[in-house]
C-alpha positions as CSV (number, residue, x, y, z in Angstrom):
1,M,12.5,23.3,-1.2
2,T,9.2,22.8,0.4
3,T,6.0,21.0,0.0
4,K,2.4,22.0,1.5
5,S,-0.2,20.7,3.9
6,I,-2.7,19.6,2.1
7,S,-5.0,20.3,5.1
8,T,-4.5,23.0,6.5
9,P,-7.5,23.9,8.7
10,R,-8.1,20.4,9.8
11,V,-4.2,20.7,11.0
12,A,-5.0,23.9,12.9
13,S,-7.9,21.8,14.5
14,A,-6.1,19.0,15.5
15,V,-3.1,20.7,17.3
16,A,-5.7,23.6,19.4
17,G,-6.5,20.5,22.0
18,I,-3.0,19.3,22.4
19,G,-0.6,19.8,25.2
20,V,-3.4,19.0,28.1
21,P,-3.0,15.4,28.7
22,S,-5.3,13.1,30.2
23,Q,-4.8,11.9,33.7
24,G,-2.0,8.6,32.9
25,D,-2.5,8.6,29.1
26,R,1.1,8.8,26.8
27,H,1.6,10.5,24.2
28,R,3.3,9.4,21.1
29,L,3.9,11.2,17.9
30,F,5.4,9.8,14.7
31,F,5.2,10.3,10.5
32,A,4.0,7.6,8.4
33,L,2.8,6.5,5.3
34,M,-1.1,5.6,5.6
35,P,-2.7,2.9,3.6
36,D,-5.8,4.1,1.8
37,A,-9.1,1.6,2.5
38,N,-7.9,-0.4,-0.4
39,V,-4.3,-1.6,1.1
40,R,-6.2,-1.5,4.6
41,G,-8.5,-4.1,2.8
42,Q,-5.6,-6.2,1.5
43,I,-3.8,-6.1,4.4
44,G,-6.9,-7.5,6.3
45,R,-7.0,-10.2,3.9
46,A,-3.3,-10.9,4.6
47,V,-3.8,-10.9,8.1
48,E,-6.7,-13.2,8.4
49,H,-4.5,-16.0,6.5
50,L,-1.6,-15.5,9.4
51,R,-4.8,-16.0,11.5
52,A,-5.8,-19.6,10.4
53,Q,-2.8,-20.3,9.4
54,H,-1.0,-20.0,12.1
55,H,-3.1,-19.5,15.5
56,P,-1.4,-16.6,17.3
57,A,-2.4,-15.4,20.4
58,G,-1.9,-11.2,20.9
59,R,-3.3,-7.9,20.2
60,W,-4.1,-8.0,16.4
61,I,-4.1,-4.5,15.3
62,A,-7.1,-2.6,14.3
63,P,-7.6,-1.8,10.8
64,E,-7.6,1.8,10.7
65,R,-4.3,2.0,12.8
66,Y,-2.9,0.2,10.1
67,H,0.7,2.4,9.1
68,L,3.9,2.3,8.3
69,T,6.7,4.2,10.7
70,L,9.1,6.4,8.7
71,H,10.1,8.2,12.3
72,F,9.1,8.1,16.5
73,L,9.6,11.0,17.7
74,G,9.1,10.3,21.2
75,D,6.7,8.7,23.9
76,E,5.9,11.8,26.5
77,S,3.2,12.0,29.0
78,E,2.3,15.0,27.1
79,L,2.2,16.0,23.5
80,R,4.1,19.8,23.3
81,P,3.1,22.2,21.1
82,E,6.2,23.3,20.2
83,L,7.5,19.9,18.9
84,V,4.3,19.1,17.1
85,G,5.3,22.6,15.4
86,R,9.3,21.5,14.7
87,A,7.9,18.3,13.7
88,M,5.4,20.0,11.1
89,S,8.2,22.4,9.8
90,A,10.3,19.0,9.2
91,G,7.4,17.6,7.2
92,K,7.3,20.6,5.0
93,K,11.0,20.6,3.5
94,V,10.4,17.1,2.2
95,R,10.0,17.1,-1.3
96,A,10.4,13.1,-2.3
97,P,8.9,11.2,-5.2
98,E,5.8,8.8,-5.4
99,I,7.1,5.7,-3.7
100,D,5.6,2.1,-4.9
101,L,5.5,-0.8,-1.9
102,R,5.1,-4.2,-2.3
103,I,4.8,-5.9,0.6
104,D,5.3,-9.9,-0.1
105,G,6.3,-11.2,3.3
106,A,5.5,-11.3,6.8
107,T,7.8,-12.5,9.7
108,S,8.0,-11.1,13.8
109,F,10.7,-9.2,15.3
110,P,12.8,-10.8,18.5
111,G,11.9,-10.4,22.0
112,N,9.8,-12.6,24.5
113,K,6.6,-11.2,23.0
114,P,7.4,-10.6,19.3
115,P,5.3,-8.5,17.3
116,W,4.1,-9.9,14.2
117,V,5.4,-7.4,11.1
118,L,4.2,-7.8,7.3
119,C,7.3,-6.4,5.1
120,C,8.9,-5.7,2.1
121,L,11.7,-8.5,1.0
122,K,13.1,-6.4,-1.6
123,D,13.1,-3.3,-4.1
124,T,12.9,-0.3,-0.6
125,A,15.1,1.5,-1.8
126,S,12.7,4.6,-2.7
127,V,10.9,4.4,1.2
128,H,14.8,4.5,2.4
129,G,15.1,7.2,0.1
130,L,12.0,9.7,1.6
131,W,13.4,8.3,5.3
132,R,16.9,9.7,5.0
133,D,15.3,12.6,3.1
134,L,13.2,12.9,6.3
135,A,15.6,12.5,8.8
136,A,17.7,15.7,7.6
137,A,15.0,17.9,8.0
138,L,14.4,16.7,11.4
139,A,17.8,16.7,12.4
140,S,17.7,20.2,11.0
141,E,14.9,21.3,12.8
142,Q,16.4,19.4,16.5
143,V,14.2,17.5,16.6
144,R,15.3,13.6,18.2
145,S,14.1,10.8,16.2
146,D,14.7,6.8,15.6
147,C,16.7,7.6,12.7
148,T,20.2,5.4,13.9
149,R,18.7,2.3,14.2
150,E,18.4,0.4,11.0
151,F,15.2,1.4,9.0
152,I,13.5,-1.5,8.6
153,P,10.3,-1.0,6.3
154,H,6.9,-2.6,8.0
155,V,3.6,-2.4,9.2
156,T,2.5,-4.1,12.5
157,V,0.3,-6.1,12.5
158,L,-0.3,-7.9,16.4
159,R,1.5,-7.4,19.1
160,D,2.9,-9.7,22.3
161,A,2.5,-12.7,20.2
162,D,2.6,-15.8,22.3
163,Q,5.2,-17.2,19.3
164,A,7.9,-16.3,17.0
165,L,7.0,-16.5,13.0
166,A,9.9,-17.4,11.0
167,P,10.0,-15.4,7.6
168,Y,6.1,-16.3,5.4
169,P,5.3,-14.9,2.1
170,I,1.9,-13.4,1.1
171,E,0.4,-12.8,-1.4
172,P,1.9,-9.2,-2.7
173,I,0.1,-6.0,-1.6
174,V,0.9,-3.3,-4.5
175,W,0.6,0.2,-2.5
176,R,1.7,3.7,-4.6
177,A,1.8,5.5,-1.4
178,R,1.1,9.2,-2.1
179,D,1.5,11.2,1.0
180,F,2.9,10.9,4.0
181,A,1.5,12.0,7.5
182,L,2.1,13.2,11.0
183,I,0.4,11.2,13.3
184,H,-0.1,11.5,17.6
185,S,-0.9,8.6,19.0
186,Q,-2.7,8.6,22.9
187,L,-2.5,5.6,24.6
188,G,-4.5,5.3,28.4
189,A,-7.8,5.0,28.8
190,V,-8.7,6.7,25.9
191,R,-6.9,5.3,22.6
192,R,-6.8,7.0,19.2
193,Y,-5.0,8.1,16.4
194,T,-5.4,12.0,15.3
195,E,-3.1,13.3,11.9
196,L,-1.8,16.6,12.5
197,A,-0.5,16.8,9.4
198,R,-0.6,15.7,5.7
199,W,2.2,16.2,2.8
200,P,2.0,14.6,-0.8
201,L,4.8,13.6,-2.4
202,D,5.5,14.4,-5.7
203,K,3.8,12.7,-8.7
204,S,6.0,10.5,-10.7
205,P,6.6,11.3,-14.0
């Protein structure tokens, strides 16, 4: 069972320039759900509320970089075209329904400089199903990912925080995810996300 990429020309142009890293850059590859403008706006309002209530210091994530990671495929000095090819083959194998997410809480993960995240407090079965299907597709293409770790659906909004955040309710963010994407993150003198491919999820009846 396969799906088609909904942006074949964009995939070709995005891949054409990879594999030639800038000096000192790091290149990350991951699958993610990417919010539309409406959901990004809702996340942004939740972030402003957290800032006003808690006044943390740290690195706030830019709205255009909001995402929910499904699988992280690694962090390397260059992005290898053969790895991108196998990841794309895995993405094409996945067939799963559209996902209704309800992001209704904020918290931080453990660490000396804990990341702050927005998360789903309950009813994450559908996104866990997509995560499992994608894990199986990646394994069939011999692509290693972080699938052995517990999957906690979340959107990171603050990195290197100077304080932890106890579980905190937020105004619910309703997000219908209609597709998932393969993203290249370049870290260095230039920081950018490049969408390499995107696949639609099946519409609900």
